[in-house]
C-alpha positions as CSV (number, residue, x, y, z in Angstrom):
1,M,-50.9,-0.3,-60.4
2,A,-48.4,-1.5,-57.8
3,H,-45.9,1.0,-56.5
4,T,-43.8,1.8,-53.5
5,K,-44.2,4.9,-51.4
6,A,-41.3,7.3,-50.8
7,G,-38.7,5.8,-48.4
8,G,-37.8,8.9,-46.4
9,S,-34.7,9.0,-44.2
10,T,-33.8,6.7,-41.5
11,Q,-33.4,7.8,-37.9
12,N,-30.5,5.4,-37.4
13,G,-27.0,5.7,-38.7
14,R,-25.4,8.1,-36.1
15,D,-22.9,7.1,-33.5
16,S,-20.4,9.0,-31.4
17,Q,-16.7,8.2,-31.4
18,P,-15.4,6.2,-28.4
19,K,-13.8,8.3,-25.7
20,Y,-11.6,5.6,-24.2
21,L,-12.3,6.6,-20.6
22,G,-11.3,4.6,-17.5
23,I,-8.3,3.7,-15.4
24,K,-5.1,3.6,-17.4
25,L,-2.6,2.6,-14.7
26,Y,-3.7,0.3,-11.9
27,A,-2.5,0.0,-8.3
28,G,1.1,-1.2,-8.1
29,Q,2.1,-0.1,-11.6
30,K,4.9,2.4,-12.1
31,A,4.0,5.9,-13.2
32,L,6.3,8.4,-14.8
33,P,5.8,12.2,-14.6
34,G,3.0,13.1,-17.0
35,S,1.6,9.6,-17.1
36,I,-2.2,9.5,-17.4
37,L,-3.7,7.5,-14.5
38,V,-7.5,8.0,-15.0
39,R,-9.5,9.4,-17.8
40,Q,-13.0,10.4,-16.5
41,R,-15.9,12.7,-16.8
42,G,-16.5,14.4,-13.5
43,T,-14.5,13.6,-10.4
44,A,-15.5,10.0,-9.5
45,I,-11.8,9.5,-8.5
46,N,-10.0,12.4,-6.7
47,A,-6.4,13.4,-7.0
48,G,-4.1,12.5,-4.1
49,I,-0.4,12.9,-3.4
50,N,1.7,13.7,-6.6
51,V,-1.4,13.7,-8.8
52,R,-3.0,16.6,-10.6
53,R,-6.4,17.0,-12.3
54,G,-6.6,18.3,-15.9
55,N,-9.3,20.6,-17.4
56,D,-11.2,17.5,-18.6
57,D,-10.9,15.8,-15.1
58,T,-8.1,13.6,-16.3
59,L,-5.8,12.6,-13.4
60,Y,-2.1,12.5,-14.2
61,A,1.2,11.9,-12.3
62,I,3.6,14.8,-11.5
63,K,6.3,12.6,-10.0
64,E,7.7,9.2,-10.6
65,G,6.5,6.4,-8.3
66,V,4.0,3.6,-7.8
67,V,0.2,4.1,-8.2
68,R,-1.9,3.6,-5.1
69,Y,-5.8,3.7,-4.9
70,T,-7.4,4.4,-1.5
71,L,-10.9,4.8,-0.1
72,S,-11.4,7.6,2.4
73,R,-14.4,9.0,4.2
74,R,-15.0,12.7,4.1
75,S,-17.6,14.5,6.1
76,S,-19.6,17.2,4.5
77,F,-20.7,20.6,6.1
78,N,-24.0,19.0,7.0
79,G,-22.4,16.1,8.9
80,K,-23.1,13.5,6.2
81,T,-20.1,11.3,5.4
82,A,-19.3,10.2,1.9
83,K,-16.8,7.8,0.5
84,R,-14.1,9.2,-1.8
85,H,-11.8,7.2,-4.1
86,I,-8.4,8.8,-4.2
87,V,-5.4,7.9,-6.5
88,S,-1.9,8.8,-5.4
89,V,1.6,8.2,-6.7
90,V,4.0,7.3,-3.9
91,S,7.8,7.0,-4.1
92,S,9.0,3.6,-5.1
93,A,12.2,3.9,-3.1
């Protein structure tokens, strides 16, 4: 007699919600106090002038100005140099 075995449960069907990470304000754009500049996991981009880092590594502006992204070289304690991306908010006046 023809029959079908028990189907069981699938291993698919799960997906996490999007986190909407990334750069929110690009270089040259105007930032207001409290504006989110970068949403990130870890510190791929570091905070510069007039920028603070939140508990979830989000970078936000503390003063009004224009967003600037720079690349700097920092030397470590063992003499190795590493490139660091820095975001700053500079006065527009």
